[in-house]
N, C-alpha and C positions, 0 to 999 in steps of 0.2 A: 640163864637167858631170861629175857622179858617174858612174863607169864602170859600164855594164851589162856584166857578165862573160859572154862568149860561150862556146858549146860546152857549156853545162850546161842541165839541165831545171828548175832551181829557178825558181819564179815571182818575177819582179820583183827579182832579186838584184842589188845594187849595192854598189860600194865608194865610200864617201864621199870617199876619197882623190882629190886633184886639184881639189877644189872651192876656188875662190878666196875668200879672206877679207880681201883688201886688204892694204896695206902690204907688198907683196912676199911675202906668205905664202899658203900653201894648206894644206888638210887633208892629212896624210901618207897615203900609199897603204898599203893592207894593214893598217890598224889598226881601222877602224870600218866595219862592213858592215850593210846593211839588206836585208830579204828577206821573202818569204812563208814558209810552213811549210817546214821542212828535212827532206824525205823523199827521199833519193836514189833515182833510178829506174835508174841504170846504175852500172857499176863506175867509169866516168869521173867521175860525180857524187861517188862516195865518195872517189876519189883527190883530186878537187878540194877537197872539204871538209877532208880531212886535210892537204892542202898549204897551207891558210890558216893553220895553226898557231894556231887560236883558243884563247884561254884560257877564254872564257865565251860561252854562248848565253843570251840573255834572251828568253823566250817570253812574249809579251804576251797570249796567248789565255786564254779562260776554261777551267777544268779539263775541262769536257765536250768542248771542241774538242780538247784535248790527248789525252784518252782515245780519241777517234775516230781521230785521225791523229797519233800521237806522233812527235816528232822522232827521227831516227836519226843519232847523232853519233859522231865518232871517239872512241876511248877517251881518257880523261883530260880531256875538255872539261867544264868546270863547266856544269851545266844549271840555270837559274833560271826557274821559272814565276812571272811577275809579272802576274797577271790585271788588266788595266786596268779592265774592267767590273765585276770583283769580284762583290759581292752586290747591285749597284745594279739599277735598273730597265732599264738599258741592256744587261744580259746577254742579253736576248731578241734583240738585234740580231746577236749572234754567229752565224756560219753553221754551226750544228749541224744534224744530221739532224732533231732535234725541231723546231727553228725553221723549217726548210724545209717540213716536213710541215704545221705549223700554218698556214703561209701559204696552203696550198691551200684552206683553209676560212675565210679572212678575208673580212669584209665590206668594202664600199667605204670606210666610215668607219675601219675598222681599218687599211686600207692607207694612208689619209691619216695616221693616227697613227704608223705605221712611218716614213713619210717625214719627219715632223716629229721623230720620235725620233732619226733619223740626224743631223739638223741640230742638235738639242739636245745630242747626245753630244759634238759637237766643242767646245762651250763647256765641257762637263764635263771632257774629257780632260786638259787641262793641269794640272788640280788632282787628278788621280788619283795622289796622292803615295804611296800604299801600293804602287803598281806601279813608277812611273817612278823613284822613289828607289832601287830595287834596281839599275836600269840605271845611274843616275848614280853610285852607289857604286863600280861597276866601272870607270867612267871615272876616278874619283878615284884608284883603285888602279893606273891605267895599263894596264889589261888590253887585249888584242886581243879585240874583242867583236863579235858579230853579234846584232842584235835583230830580232824579227819578230813578225807575227801570222799570219793565214791567207793573205791576199792581199798583204800587205806594203804597204798603201796608207793605211789609216785610223789605227789605233792606232800603227802603225809610222810613218806619215807625220807624226803629231803629235810623236812622239819625235824624229824627224829634224829637224823644224822647230825644236824647242827646243834641240837640240844645235848645229845650224847657227848659230842666233842667238847662243848662248853663245860660240861660237868666233869670232864676228865677222862673220858673213854678214848681208846685209840682208834685209828683208822680201821684196823682189822676187826676190832670189836664192833664198831658201828656198821661195817659192811656185813658182818655175820647177821646182825639183827635185820638189816635191810633185806638180805636174801631170804630170810625166813618167810617172807610173804609168799614165796613159791610153795613152801610146805603148808602154810596155813590156808592157802587158797587152792590147793591141788584139786580138791573135790569140785569146787565151783568151776575151775578152768577146764577140767575134764568134761563137765556137762556142757559147757559153752562150745567146746570144739566138737563134741559129739553131735550137737544140734546143727551147727553150720556145715559140718562135713556131709550131712544128709541132703544138703541143698546145692545144686549146680551153680557155682559162682566162679569169678575169675580167680586164678591162682594167687594173685596179689592180695585178694580179700582175705584168704585163709592165712597168708603170711603175716599180714598186718594184725589180724585178730590174735593169732598165736603169739606173736612177739609182744603185743601191747597188753595181753592178759597176764604176763609174767613180769618179774623184775630181772635185771641182768647186771652182772658185774661191771660191764662197760658203762652202763648208765650211772651207777654209783660213782665210778671213776670220773665220769664227765662232771658231775656235781662237785666232787671233792677237788678235782684239779682246777675247776673254775675258781675256787677259793684260794688254793695254795699255789697256783701259778702267779698270783698277785700279792699274797700275804704270807709272811713267814709262819704265823701262828693263828690259831682260831681267835685268840684274844685280840690280835691286830685287826683281823677281819671284822669282828663284832664291834669294835670301837669305831673303825672307819666307816662302816656301812650302816650300823644300827645305833651308834652312839652308846653302846653298852661297854662301860669301862670296868676296871678292876673291882671297884667297890660293888658294882651291880652284880658282877659274876660271883663275888664272894657272898653276896646276899642269896643268889640262886643256890649256891652250895649249902648255905646254912638252912635254907628252906627245904631243899629236896634231897640232901644226902644224909645218910645215917651210918651207924657202924655195921660192917658186914656181918652176916649171920654165920 
């Protein structure tokens, strides 16, 4: 499995290195990382980030999220804000202070709309070309890259799914990695639910927070099916939607695959 890196306080931080792609190959260690927001809490965190020797960090959050909790990166690391939700209706799903406050006043119908919006956003995300193309460009350049959103599970999870599939992993392998966010975030999610359960709020509020703090197989399937209901292969999808052809995919594999251990 992708390595959860211990001894750091970053949420859901993983090295995709070590993931099997078949044919005796795996993703190379120390080249592609996925994470939640990158805000070091300790000197150990700062030393860890510096030690990764990152070329680029691609931040998939909307600008309001970035302003509230900007990344703190080592000097010399290229920072790219690639807002997946952009100016779309899905930007209200981003966990900003404003969106959290708005939820306190939602009606039951509005809570239902939020839950449906989460599900719909997964069908939208693979086609957020304005954002993911910036990440894919860095892969084509062979960069050592970390990509993230706030919790490292939704916008980041869809990015990881597409990259894993492009490098040769199967649907079930990519889904397994996606679902690991529930394991890696179990402690944080438990604390969140403990806090809000102590406050009298509408039942819909608890339902939305509980659902949105986790990842779900149905959400992965929404993103996967959004691709493969239109395209026969991941290669066809990447070529048509992102202009990434066979030569570029071969370059990705040369840059990021190695012999299995």
